[in-house]
PDB file of N, CA, C and O in Angstrom, chain B, residues numbered from 101:
ATOM      1  N   MET B 101     -26.450 -74.910  24.256  1.00  0.00           N
ATOM      2  CA  MET B 101     -27.127 -73.811  23.592  1.00  0.00           C
ATOM      3  C   MET B 101     -27.669 -72.786  24.578  1.00  0.00           C
ATOM      4  O   MET B 101     -27.903 -71.637  24.204  1.00  0.00           O
ATOM      5  N   GLN B 102     -27.871 -73.179  25.821  1.00  0.00           N
ATOM      6  CA  GLN B 102     -28.436 -72.257  26.804  1.00  0.00           C
ATOM      7  C   GLN B 102     -27.509 -71.079  27.062  1.00  0.00           C
ATOM      8  O   GLN B 102     -27.978 -69.957  27.249  1.00  0.00           O
ATOM      9  N   CYS B 103     -26.194 -71.314  27.075  1.00  0.00           N
ATOM     10  CA  CYS B 103     -25.271 -70.221  27.347  1.00  0.00           C
ATOM     11  C   CYS B 103     -25.282 -69.207  26.208  1.00  0.00           C
ATOM     12  O   CYS B 103     -25.139 -68.010  26.455  1.00  0.00           O
ATOM     13  N   CYS B 104     -25.446 -69.650  24.997  1.00  0.00           N
ATOM     14  CA  CYS B 104     -25.478 -68.729  23.862  1.00  0.00           C
ATOM     15  C   CYS B 104     -26.725 -67.868  23.894  1.00  0.00           C
ATOM     16  O   CYS B 104     -26.675 -66.684  23.559  1.00  0.00           O
ATOM     17  N   ASP B 105     -27.847 -68.457  24.296  1.00  0.00           N
ATOM     18  CA  ASP B 105     -29.079 -67.672  24.403  1.00  0.00           C
ATOM     19  C   ASP B 105     -28.949 -66.601  25.474  1.00  0.00           C
ATOM     20  O   ASP B 105     -29.408 -65.474  25.291  1.00  0.00           O
ATOM     21  N   ALA B 106     -28.323 -66.952  26.595  1.00  0.00           N
ATOM     22  CA  ALA B 106     -28.135 -65.981  27.669  1.00  0.00           C
ATOM     23  C   ALA B 106     -27.200 -64.858  27.227  1.00  0.00           C
ATOM     24  O   ALA B 106     -27.437 -63.691  27.537  1.00  0.00           O
ATOM     25  N   MET B 107     -26.154 -65.206  26.513  1.00  0.00           N
ATOM     26  CA  MET B 107     -25.214 -64.184  26.043  1.00  0.00           C
ATOM     27  C   MET B 107     -25.879 -63.259  25.028  1.00  0.00           C
ATOM     28  O   MET B 107     -25.634 -62.053  25.038  1.00  0.00           O
ATOM     29  N   LYS B 108     -26.719 -63.814  24.152  1.00  0.00           N
ATOM     30  CA  LYS B 108     -27.435 -62.978  23.193  1.00  0.00           C
ATOM     31  C   LYS B 108     -28.390 -62.038  23.912  1.00  0.00           C
ATOM     32  O   LYS B 108     -28.520 -60.869  23.546  1.00  0.00           O
ATOM     33  N   ARG B 109     -29.061 -62.561  24.944  1.00  0.00           N
ATOM     34  CA  ARG B 109     -30.004 -61.737  25.696  1.00  0.00           C
ATOM     35  C   ARG B 109     -29.274 -60.598  26.397  1.00  0.00           C
ATOM     36  O   ARG B 109     -29.761 -59.468  26.411  1.00  0.00           O
ATOM     37  N   ILE B 110     -28.111 -60.884  26.980  1.00  0.00           N
ATOM     38  CA  ILE B 110     -27.319 -59.844  27.643  1.00  0.00           C
ATOM     39  C   ILE B 110     -26.837 -58.814  26.628  1.00  0.00           C
ATOM     40  O   ILE B 110     -26.843 -57.615  26.906  1.00  0.00           O
ATOM     41  N   ALA B 111     -26.420 -59.281  25.448  1.00  0.00           N
ATOM     42  CA  ALA B 111     -25.950 -58.365  24.415  1.00  0.00           C
ATOM     43  C   ALA B 111     -27.082 -57.456  23.930  1.00  0.00           C
ATOM     44  O   ALA B 111     -26.868 -56.266  23.703  1.00  0.00           O
ATOM     45  N   VAL B 112     -28.266 -58.006  23.773  1.00  0.00           N
ATOM     46  CA  VAL B 112     -29.404 -57.203  23.333  1.00  0.00           C
ATOM     47  C   VAL B 112     -29.744 -56.160  24.385  1.00  0.00           C
ATOM     48  O   VAL B 112     -29.999 -55.005  24.044  1.00  0.00           O
ATOM     49  N   TRP B 113     -29.754 -56.546  25.664  1.00  0.00           N
ATOM     50  CA  TRP B 113     -30.057 -55.579  26.729  1.00  0.00           C
ATOM     51  C   TRP B 113     -28.979 -54.501  26.819  1.00  0.00           C
ATOM     52  O   TRP B 113     -29.290 -53.333  27.052  1.00  0.00           O
ATOM     53  N   ALA B 114     -27.719 -54.883  26.636  1.00  0.00           N
ATOM     54  CA  ALA B 114     -26.639 -53.894  26.671  1.00  0.00           C
ATOM     55  C   ALA B 114     -26.777 -52.922  25.505  1.00  0.00           C
ATOM     56  O   ALA B 114     -26.594 -51.717  25.675  1.00  0.00           O
ATOM     57  N   PHE B 115     -27.099 -53.441  24.320  1.00  0.00           N
ATOM     58  CA  PHE B 115     -27.286 -52.583  23.153  1.00  0.00           C
ATOM     59  C   PHE B 115     -28.452 -51.628  23.371  1.00  0.00           C
ATOM     60  O   PHE B 115     -28.357 -50.446  23.039  1.00  0.00           O
ATOM     61  N   CYS B 116     -29.543 -52.127  23.921  1.00  0.00           N
ATOM     62  CA  CYS B 116     -30.702 -51.269  24.196  1.00  0.00           C
ATOM     63  C   CYS B 116     -30.375 -50.221  25.259  1.00  0.00           C
ATOM     64  O   CYS B 116     -30.823 -49.078  25.167  1.00  0.00           O
ATOM     65  N   GLY B 117     -29.602 -50.609  26.259  1.00  0.00           N
ATOM     66  CA  GLY B 117     -29.208 -49.666  27.303  1.00  0.00           C
ATOM     67  C   GLY B 117     -28.344 -48.539  26.763  1.00  0.00           C
ATOM     68  O   GLY B 117     -28.537 -47.375  27.113  1.00  0.00           O
ATOM     69  N   VAL B 118     -27.389 -48.891  25.909  1.00  0.00           N
ATOM     70  CA  VAL B 118     -26.526 -47.862  25.315  1.00  0.00           C
ATOM     71  C   VAL B 118     -27.355 -46.957  24.405  1.00  0.00           C
ATOM     72  O   VAL B 118     -27.140 -45.745  24.385  1.00  0.00           O
ATOM     73  N   GLY B 119     -28.283 -47.519  23.665  1.00  0.00           N
ATOM     74  CA  GLY B 119     -29.155 -46.709  22.811  1.00  0.00           C
ATOM     75  C   GLY B 119     -30.031 -45.773  23.617  1.00  0.00           C
ATOM     76  O   GLY B 119     -30.201 -44.609  23.254  1.00  0.00           O
ATOM     77  N   ALA B 120     -30.593 -46.277  24.717  1.00  0.00           N
ATOM     78  CA  ALA B 120     -31.423 -45.422  25.577  1.00  0.00           C
ATOM     79  C   ALA B 120     -30.593 -44.299  26.189  1.00  0.00           C
ATOM     80  O   ALA B 120     -31.069 -43.170  26.301  1.00  0.00           O
ATOM     81  N   LEU B 121     -29.363 -44.597  26.583  1.00  0.00           N
ATOM     82  CA  LEU B 121     -28.479 -43.569  27.130  1.00  0.00           C
ATOM     83  C   LEU B 121     -28.158 -42.508  26.074  1.00  0.00           C
ATOM     84  O   LEU B 121     -28.110 -41.318  26.384  1.00  0.00           O
ATOM     85  N   ALA B 122     -27.941 -42.934  24.838  1.00  0.00           N
ATOM     86  CA  ALA B 122     -27.653 -41.982  23.764  1.00  0.00           C
ATOM     87  C   ALA B 122     -28.866 -41.097  23.485  1.00  0.00           C
ATOM     88  O   ALA B 122     -28.717 -39.892  23.282  1.00  0.00           O
ATOM     89  N   ILE B 123     -30.056 -41.678  23.473  1.00  0.00           N
ATOM     90  CA  ILE B 123     -31.267 -40.897  23.250  1.00  0.00           C
ATOM     91  C   ILE B 123     -31.472 -39.898  24.386  1.00  0.00           C
ATOM     92  O   ILE B 123     -31.840 -38.749  24.142  1.00  0.00           O
ATOM     93  N   PHE B 124     -31.238 -40.328  25.621  1.00  0.00           N
ATOM     94  CA  PHE B 124     -31.349 -39.427  26.766  1.00  0.00           C
ATOM     95  C   PHE B 124     -30.373 -38.269  26.639  1.00  0.00           C
ATOM     96  O   PHE B 124     -30.730 -37.121  26.904  1.00  0.00           O
ATOM     97  N   TYR B 125     -29.141 -38.564  26.235  1.00  0.00           N
ATOM     98  CA  TYR B 125     -28.134 -37.514  26.071  1.00  0.00           C
ATOM     99  C   TYR B 125     -28.561 -36.523  24.985  1.00  0.00           C
ATOM    100  O   TYR B 125     -28.448 -35.312  25.171  1.00  0.00           O
ATOM    101  N   LEU B 126     -29.046 -37.031  23.863  1.00  0.00           N
ATOM    102  CA  LEU B 126     -29.482 -36.131  22.793  1.00  0.00           C
ATOM    103  C   LEU B 126     -30.678 -35.291  23.218  1.00  0.00           C
ATOM    104  O   LEU B 126     -30.764 -34.115  22.862  1.00  0.00           O
ATOM    105  N   ALA B 127     -31.603 -35.878  23.974  1.00  0.00           N
ATOM    106  CA  ALA B 127     -32.753 -35.117  24.463  1.00  0.00           C
ATOM    107  C   ALA B 127     -32.297 -34.031  25.431  1.00  0.00           C
ATOM    108  O   ALA B 127     -32.801 -32.909  25.382  1.00  0.00           O
ATOM    109  N   LEU B 128     -31.357 -34.349  26.302  1.00  0.00           N
ATOM    110  CA  LEU B 128     -30.826 -33.352  27.232  1.00  0.00           C
ATOM    111  C   LEU B 128     -30.090 -32.241  26.486  1.00  0.00           C
ATOM    112  O   LEU B 128     -30.207 -31.068  26.840  1.00  0.00           O
ATOM    113  N   TYR B 129     -29.345 -32.607  25.471  1.00  0.00           N
ATOM    114  CA  TYR B 129     -28.640 -31.608  24.665  1.00  0.00           C
ATOM    115  C   TYR B 129     -29.641 -30.701  23.955  1.00  0.00           C
ATOM    116  O   TYR B 129     -29.462 -29.483  23.929  1.00  0.00           O
ATOM    117  N   ALA B 130     -30.682 -31.277  23.386  1.00  0.00           N
ATOM    118  CA  ALA B 130     -31.689 -30.468  22.697  1.00  0.00           C
ATOM    119  C   ALA B 130     -32.397 -29.540  23.683  1.00  0.00           C
ATOM    120  O   ALA B 130     -32.670 -28.384  23.362  1.00  0.00           O
ATOM    121  N   TYR B 131     -32.691 -30.038  24.869  1.00  0.00           N
ATOM    122  CA  TYR B 131     -33.346 -29.202  25.883  1.00  0.00           C
ATOM    123  C   TYR B 131     -32.475 -28.006  26.245  1.00  0.00           C
ATOM    124  O   TYR B 131     -32.959 -26.875  26.299  1.00  0.00           O
ATOM    125  N   THR B 132     -31.193 -28.251  26.493  1.00  0.00           N
ATOM    126  CA  THR B 132     -30.314 -27.148  26.877  1.00  0.00           C
ATOM    127  C   THR B 132     -30.046 -26.214  25.702  1.00  0.00           C
ATOM    128  O   THR B 132     -29.858 -25.013  25.896  1.00  0.00           O
ATOM    129  N   ALA B 133     -30.026 -26.759  24.482  1.00  0.00           N
ATOM    130  CA  ALA B 133     -29.764 -25.915  23.318  1.00  0.00           C
ATOM    131  C   ALA B 133     -30.924 -24.957  23.062  1.00  0.00           C
ATOM    132  O   ALA B 133     -30.708 -23.815  22.657  1.00  0.00           O
ATOM    133  N   PHE B 134     -32.147 -25.414  23.296  1.00  0.00           N
ATOM    134  CA  PHE B 134     -33.302 -24.586  22.979  1.00  0.00           C
ATOM    135  C   PHE B 134     -33.795 -23.745  24.155  1.00  0.00           C
ATOM    136  O   PHE B 134     -34.449 -22.725  23.939  1.00  0.00           O
ATOM    137  N   THR B 135     -33.504 -24.143  25.386  1.00  0.00           N
ATOM    138  CA  THR B 135     -34.015 -23.399  26.536  1.00  0.00           C
ATOM    139  C   THR B 135     -32.921 -22.777  27.382  1.00  0.00           C
ATOM    140  O   THR B 135     -33.198 -21.880  28.178  1.00  0.00           O
ATOM    141  N   GLY B 136     -31.697 -23.226  27.232  1.00  0.00           N
ATOM    142  CA  GLY B 136     -30.615 -22.737  28.092  1.00  0.00           C
ATOM    143  C   GLY B 136     -30.129 -21.366  27.683  1.00  0.00           C
ATOM    144  O   GLY B 136     -30.355 -20.910  26.562  1.00  0.00           O
ATOM    145  N   HIS B 137     -29.467 -20.729  28.601  1.00  0.00           N
ATOM    146  CA  HIS B 137     -28.845 -19.442  28.331  1.00  0.00           C
ATOM    147  C   HIS B 137     -27.429 -19.712  27.866  1.00  0.00           C
ATOM    148  O   HIS B 137     -26.627 -20.295  28.595  1.00  0.00           O
ATOM    149  N   GLY B 138     -27.131 -19.294  26.674  1.00  0.00           N
ATOM    150  CA  GLY B 138     -25.812 -19.555  26.120  1.00  0.00           C
ATOM    151  C   GLY B 138     -24.728 -18.778  26.830  1.00  0.00           C
ATOM    152  O   GLY B 138     -24.951 -17.651  27.273  1.00  0.00           O
ATOM    153  N   LEU B 139     -23.574 -19.366  26.940  1.00  0.00           N
ATOM    154  CA  LEU B 139     -22.427 -18.689  27.529  1.00  0.00           C
ATOM    155  C   LEU B 139     -21.725 -17.897  26.436  1.00  0.00           C
ATOM    156  O   LEU B 139     -21.469 -18.408  25.345  1.00  0.00           O
ATOM    157  N   ARG B 140     -21.429 -16.681  26.737  1.00  0.00           N
ATOM    158  CA  ARG B 140     -20.694 -15.831  25.812  1.00  0.00           C
ATOM    159  C   ARG B 140     -19.347 -15.516  26.431  1.00  0.00           C
ATOM    160  O   ARG B 140     -19.244 -15.375  27.649  1.00  0.00           O
ATOM    161  N   PRO B 141     -18.318 -15.404  25.614  1.00  0.00           N
ATOM    162  CA  PRO B 141     -17.007 -15.036  26.166  1.00  0.00           C
ATOM    163  C   PRO B 141     -17.093 -13.691  26.877  1.00  0.00           C
ATOM    164  O   PRO B 141     -17.676 -12.740  26.356  1.00  0.00           O
ATOM    165  N   GLY B 142     -16.518 -13.621  28.051  1.00  0.00           N
ATOM    166  CA  GLY B 142     -16.529 -12.392  28.815  1.00  0.00           C
ATOM    167  C   GLY B 142     -17.563 -12.376  29.918  1.00  0.00           C
ATOM    168  O   GLY B 142     -17.499 -11.531  30.811  1.00  0.00           O
ATOM    169  N   ASP B 143     -18.534 -13.311  29.875  1.00  0.00           N
ATOM    170  CA  ASP B 143     -19.509 -13.374  30.958  1.00  0.00           C
ATOM    171  C   ASP B 143     -18.816 -13.854  32.229  1.00  0.00           C
ATOM    172  O   ASP B 143     -18.098 -14.854  32.200  1.00  0.00           O
ATOM    173  N   PRO B 144     -19.019 -13.161  33.330  1.00  0.00           N
ATOM    174  CA  PRO B 144     -18.374 -13.611  34.568  1.00  0.00           C
ATOM    175  C   PRO B 144     -19.034 -14.883  35.087  1.00  0.00           C
ATOM    176  O   PRO B 144     -20.243 -15.073  34.952  1.00  0.00           O
ATOM    177  N   ILE B 145     -18.231 -15.735  35.673  1.00  0.00           N
ATOM    178  CA  ILE B 145     -18.749 -16.931  36.334  1.00  0.00           C
ATOM    179  C   ILE B 145     -19.093 -16.519  37.749  1.00  0.00           C
ATOM    180  O   ILE B 145     -18.221 -16.073  38.495  1.00  0.00           O
ATOM    181  N   ARG B 146     -20.333 -16.659  38.122  1.00  0.00           N
ATOM    182  CA  ARG B 146     -20.795 -16.205  39.431  1.00  0.00           C
ATOM    183  C   ARG B 146     -20.596 -17.319  40.464  1.00  0.00           C
ATOM    184  O   ARG B 146     -21.327 -18.309  40.489  1.00  0.00           O
ATOM    185  N   ILE B 147     -19.593 -17.123  41.305  1.00  0.00           N
ATOM    186  CA  ILE B 147     -19.295 -18.062  42.374  1.00  0.00           C
ATOM    187  C   ILE B 147     -19.405 -17.303  43.687  1.00  0.00           C
ATOM    188  O   ILE B 147     -18.855 -16.210  43.824  1.00  0.00           O
ATOM    189  N   PHE B 148     -20.123 -17.885  44.662  1.00  0.00           N
ATOM    190  CA  PHE B 148     -20.251 -17.223  45.948  1.00  0.00           C
ATOM    191  C   PHE B 148     -18.898 -17.159  46.628  1.00  0.00           C
ATOM    192  O   PHE B 148     -18.172 -18.152  46.680  1.00  0.00           O
ATOM    193  N   ARG B 149     -18.565 -16.004  47.141  1.00  0.00           N
ATOM    194  CA  ARG B 149     -17.335 -15.819  47.895  1.00  0.00           C
ATOM    195  C   ARG B 149     -17.650 -14.925  49.073  1.00  0.00           C
ATOM    196  O   ARG B 149     -18.322 -13.903  48.936  1.00  0.00           O
ATOM    197  N   ASN B 150     -17.161 -15.319  50.217  1.00  0.00           N
ATOM    198  CA  ASN B 150     -17.357 -14.541  51.429  1.00  0.00           C
ATOM    199  C   ASN B 150     -16.633 -13.207  51.271  1.00  0.00           C
ATOM    200  O   ASN B 150     -15.427 -13.205  51.027  1.00  0.00           O
ATOM    201  N   PRO B 151     -17.317 -12.081  51.401  1.00  0.00           N
ATOM    202  CA  PRO B 151     -16.646 -10.790  51.223  1.00  0.00           C
ATOM    203  C   PRO B 151     -15.587 -10.519  52.278  1.00  0.00           C
ATOM    204  O   PRO B 151     -14.694  -9.703  52.048  1.00  0.00           O
ATOM    205  N   ASP B 152     -15.658 -11.176  53.420  1.00  0.00           N
ATOM    206  CA  ASP B 152     -14.665 -10.966  54.475  1.00  0.00           C
ATOM    207  C   ASP B 152     -13.445 -11.863  54.332  1.00  0.00           C
ATOM    208  O   ASP B 152     -12.517 -11.773  55.136  1.00  0.00           O
ATOM    209  N   ALA B 153     -13.430 -12.717  53.333  1.00  0.00           N
ATOM    210  CA  ALA B 153     -12.301 -13.632  53.149  1.00  0.00           C
ATOM    211  C   ALA B 153     -11.071 -12.848  52.702  1.00  0.00           C
ATOM    212  O   ALA B 153     -11.192 -11.852  51.990  1.00  0.00           O
ATOM    213  N   PRO B 154      -9.872 -13.304  53.127  1.00  0.00           N
ATOM    214  CA  PRO B 154      -8.655 -12.584  52.720  1.00  0.00           C
ATOM    215  C   PRO B 154      -8.400 -12.760  51.225  1.00  0.00           C
ATOM    216  O   PRO B 154      -8.790 -13.765  50.630  1.00  0.00           O
ATOM    217  N   ASP B 155      -7.756 -11.791  50.643  1.00  0.00           N
ATOM    218  CA  ASP B 155      -7.416 -11.835  49.229  1.00  0.00           C
ATOM    219  C   ASP B 155      -6.022 -12.439  49.102  1.00  0.00           C
ATOM    220  O   ASP B 155      -5.023 -11.750  49.307  1.00  0.00           O
ATOM    221  N   TYR B 156      -5.954 -13.717  48.768  1.00  0.00           N
ATOM    222  CA  TYR B 156      -4.671 -14.413  48.731  1.00  0.00           C
ATOM    223  C   TYR B 156      -3.830 -14.029  47.530  1.00  0.00           C
ATOM    224  O   TYR B 156      -2.632 -14.311  47.515  1.00  0.00           O
ATOM    225  N   SER B 157      -4.406 -13.401  46.533  1.00  0.00           N
ATOM    226  CA  SER B 157      -3.631 -13.051  45.349  1.00  0.00           C
ATOM    227  C   SER B 157      -2.703 -11.869  45.616  1.00  0.00           C
ATOM    228  O   SER B 157      -1.762 -11.653  44.852  1.00  0.00           O
ATOM    229  N   THR B 158      -2.938 -11.106  46.667  1.00  0.00           N
ATOM    230  CA  THR B 158      -2.077  -9.959  46.963  1.00  0.00           C
ATOM    231  C   THR B 158      -1.073 -10.253  48.063  1.00  0.00           C
ATOM    232  O   THR B 158      -0.269  -9.383  48.397  1.00  0.00           O
ATOM    233  N   THR B 159      -1.091 -11.439  48.632  1.00  0.00           N
ATOM    234  CA  THR B 159      -0.144 -11.765  49.711  1.00  0.00           C
ATOM    235  C   THR B 159       1.135 -12.337  49.120  1.00  0.00           C
ATOM    236  O   THR B 159       1.154 -12.808  47.983  1.00  0.00           O
ATOM    237  N   THR B 160       2.184 -12.290  49.895  1.00  0.00           N
ATOM    238  CA  THR B 160       3.466 -12.867  49.477  1.00  0.00           C
ATOM    239  C   THR B 160       3.767 -14.070  50.355  1.00  0.00           C
ATOM    240  O   THR B 160       3.029 -14.368  51.294  1.00  0.00           O
ATOM    241  N   ALA B 161       4.845 -14.749  50.045  1.00  0.00           N
ATOM    242  CA  ALA B 161       5.216 -15.940  50.792  1.00  0.00           C
ATOM    243  C   ALA B 161       5.540 -15.604  52.253  1.00  0.00           C
ATOM    244  O   ALA B 161       5.320 -16.432  53.136  1.00  0.00           O
ATOM    245  N   SER B 162       6.056 -14.408  52.515  1.00  0.00           N
ATOM    246  CA  SER B 162       6.426 -14.056  53.880  1.00  0.00           C
ATOM    247  C   SER B 162       5.196 -13.808  54.757  1.00  0.00           C
ATOM    248  O   SER B 162       5.309 -13.800  55.982  1.00  0.00           O
ATOM    249  N   ASP B 163       4.019 -13.605  54.146  1.00  0.00           N
ATOM    250  CA  ASP B 163       2.810 -13.405  54.928  1.00  0.00           C
ATOM    251  C   ASP B 163       2.329 -14.680  55.604  1.00  0.00           C
ATOM    252  O   ASP B 163       1.559 -14.624  56.563  1.00  0.00           O
ATOM    253  N   TYR B 164       2.777 -15.826  55.111  1.00  0.00           N
ATOM    254  CA  TYR B 164       2.324 -17.105  55.668  1.00  0.00           C
ATOM    255  C   TYR B 164       3.204 -17.584  56.813  1.00  0.00           C
ATOM    256  O   TYR B 164       2.840 -18.543  57.492  1.00  0.00           O
ATOM    257  N   VAL B 165       4.335 -16.958  57.049  1.00  0.00           N
ATOM    258  CA  VAL B 165       5.256 -17.415  58.092  1.00  0.00           C
ATOM    259  C   VAL B 165       4.903 -16.800  59.417  1.00  0.00           C
ATOM    260  O   VAL B 165       5.569 -17.067  60.417  1.00  0.00           O
TER     261      VAL B 165
END
């Protein structure tokens, strides 16, 4: 009977852990929904780029040889 008690205890802790994770996720979602800045289509994604970096979109394959 000892093994069954241990398995039940592990199952209860796993169930509680998954529930706590779900509650944390919902709380995080609610926080971002009410305080976050919504993304709208067309908003630029601001990524730092070195202004002196070469523009690879205008080069051709022969530029790399």
